[in-house]
N, C-alpha and C positions, 0 to 999 in steps of 0.2 A: 209186138213181142212182149211177153210177160217177163219181167226182169228178176223177180224174187226167186231165189234158189234154195236158201236154207237158213235156219236159225240154229245157233249152237248154244246149248244150255250146259252149265256145269252142275253135277249132281254128286252127292256124297256116297251113294251106293248104286252102282251102275245096274246091277241085276234087279234091285227093287224098282228103280225108276223105269227101266225097260218094261218090266212087268206091269207097272202102273199105266204107262202109256199104251200098252197093248190091251190091257183089260178094260180100261175106261175110255180111251180115245180111239181104239180100234186101229192103232198103228202097228206095223210089223217091222222087225229088224231085217234090213237088207244088206248090212255090212257090219262087221265088228272087227276089232283089232286093237293095236296100241298106236299112239300118236308118234310118228317119226320125228327125229330131232329137227330136220330141216323145216318141217311144217310148223312145229312149235316155235322155232326161231322166226318164222315168217309172221307170227303173231306177237313177237316180242315177249314170248312166254316160254323161255328155254327149259324151265323145270316142268313144263307140261309134257315133255317128251317121255314116252313110256307109259303114259296114262291110258287106261282102258277107255274105249269109246264104242258106241254103236251109232249107226245111221238108221233112221226109221222113216217109213213111207206110209202115207194114209191109205185107208181101205180102198179108196177110189183108184189107186194106182197113179195118182198125179205125180209128176216129176218135180215135186217140191218137198224138201226133206227137213226133218229134225235130227240134229246130231247131239248126242249126250256124251259128255266127257266127265270121267270120274276124277274128283279131287277133293281134298278135305274141306269141311265147312270153314267159313271165315267168321271169326268173332266180330260182332258189330254190324254185320250185313243184315239189313232189313229191306223187304220188298218196297219199292217205290220211293225210298228215302235217299237215293243217290242218282247221280247223272249217268247217262249211258243207255244202252238197250235195256228196257225195263219190262217189256211184255211182248208176247206173240199173240196174234189174232188168227183164229181158225174159223172157217165158215162151217155152219151146221144147217141141217135141213129144218129143224124145229127147235128153237131155243128153249121152249117150255119143256119139251121132252128131254133135252140135254140137262136142264136144271134138275129134273127128277132123277136122272141118272147120277148126277154129281152128289146128290144128297146121300147116296149110299156108297160114296167113294172116299178115299183118303184125301182127295182135294177138298180144300176149305172154300166154301162159297163166300166171297168177299163183296160181290156185287150181284144180287139177283137180277133176273131179266128186267130190263128197264128201257123203255123207248126214250130217245134223246130229242129234246126240243130242237127243231130246225133240221133234223136228220131222220125223216120218216122212213128212209130206205133201209135202215138197219135196226136190228133189235138185239142188243148184246147183253151178255152176262160175263162175270169175271170170277175166276177161281185162282187159288194159290196152292202150289204143290209143296211137298215136304222140304224142298230146298229153297223156299221163298220165290220160286219162279211163278210168274203171273201169266195166266192163259185166258185170253178173251175167247168166248164161244159166241159167235155172232150169226144170226139168221139174216140173210139178205132178202129183202122184200121187193126191191126194184133197183134199177140203175139210178144214178144221180144225173141231173140234166146234162152235165158236161163230161161225165166220167162213167166208165163201166165197172161193175162189181161182179165177182164170180158167184155162181150158184153152186151150192153143195151137191155133189153127186154120190154122197154116202151120208149116213146119219151124222157122223162127225168126219169132216173132210180135211181139206188142205189148209196150210198156212197161207194167208193172203195179205197180211199187213204186219210189219214190225214197228214197234213203238219205242221211240227214243225220248228220254227225259233230258232237257237241256238247261245249262246255266244261262245261255243266251240263245234263244231259239232263232232269232234272225241271223245271227252269225253262223249257226249250224245250217240253216236253210241255204245261205250263200255258199258255204263250204261244199255242201252236197251238190249244188248246181255247178260249181266250178270244177270239182274234182271227180265227181261220179257221173255227171252229165244228165242228171234228172232235172225236172222242172217243178216250179211251185204249182201246187194245185189251188188250194184255198186256205185261208185262215179264218178262225171264228172264235168267239167266246162262248163257253158252255158251262153249265153246272156239271161238275166232275166229282160225283160223290165219293168215288174210290180214292181219288187224290186228296180230297178234303179230309177223309177219315185217316189217311196215312199221316197227315200233318196236323191233325186235331184242329182243323179250320172249320168255320161255319159251312154247313152243307150247301147253302145257297150261294156261296162265293162263286164268282165267275173265273174261269181259267182259260188262258189263251192256248190254242192248239193249231197245228197246221198240217196239211197233207202235201206229199210230194208225189209226182206222177211221171209216167213215160207214155206219151200219147194220151189215150183215154184210160190207162191203167193206173189206179190208185193203189200204192203198195207200201208207202211209208207214212207214218204219223210222227210228227215232232211236237213235243209238249214243252211249254215253258214251265219249269218247275219252281216251286216256292223258294223263298230266300233261305229257308231252313234246310234245303237239300245239301248234300255233301258230295265230295269226290268219293267214289266207291272204294271201300277198303278191300285189299287183296293180299294174298300171300306172295312174298317176294318171288319173282320169276315165273309166276303162274297166271292163268287167266283170271279175270275178275269173276266173282260168283254171280249166279243167276244167268240171265241172258248175256252171253259174252261176245258173240260175233254175229253180225248180219252178213249174209253172203248173197251177192247179186250177180246175175249174168250181165254181160255188156256186149252189144252188137258190133261195136267198133273198138276192140280192146286196144289197138295201137294208138288210139286218140287219147288214152289215159296217160297222164304224165306223172302220176304219183302225187306226193312222195311215198314211195314204197318202203315198208320196213325192211324187206329184203327183195331182191329182184324177182319178178314173176318167173315161174317155171311151170312146165307141164306136170300135171298131177293126175292120178288115176282114181277110180272109184265112182260111185253113183253121183256124188256131188260135182265132181270135176270132169268126168268123162273124157280123160285124155287131153284136156285143154289147159292153156296157161292160166295160172291163178296167182294173185298177189294181194297183199293186205296193206291198207293205209289206216292211219289214226285220224279220225275226225276230231273236232273240238270235244273237250272233256275226256279225251283218250279213248273214245268209242271206236271199236275195231270194225272196219268195213272191208270185207273180203270181196274181191272182184274176180269173176271167172269169164274167160273168153267164150263167147257163144258160137 
């Protein structure tokens, strides 16, 4: 079973961002409304109640979503400079074609297509949106020896990995194993040019990253962030800026013991489908929302 369900991004202009993701990433709006108070409370973000949101689905029709929530920009927030969810990774059919498309878009290319030493199965690029959100666009060339990777079924397709920046990657790995029920995949040291650029470090510096899995499905990447990273600035009572929430299915919801911000309840809509959902805080305050499968 694939556990990745949704990523929630905060944006300063919901209509502009919805149009951007429609025009350049081929996503479509499948739900829109305002955030209910009890849902905002479940994220420990009570002042997010009443905020406009849209839920968007890829052109392939895959049941994995992006949720955009409108809130004011936060002074001092810069992409990749703080702990928490820092990027979403979407699979594409042809990364070179995606790169050409991004050249004519409001997205800023911060990492052109580049193969990664030791990971010949993937060919990624990275872009930054107008609200400092980071989107990887990745072509999958083959499976990994021990793990399966999705193939795009549209030019730009579904979310398949969420990327978390950590103050202590090992502690976050352990927390995710104990509280979310996922398993360690592998860890490795890589040249990470995008992270090096964000921290003004030598491009050839090595950075430690890890993956987390369910069965043969790789869907989480946890990165050890440099010492200069900070706790993410945020407006009081609101979600953190950028990628704010990672939402996962769970095949045995009753096995989850929390600690929940508020007790799980049944919720409706494309993300929840009438199932129970609740949210926990991982290390660094990272919001992990779990949905009953």
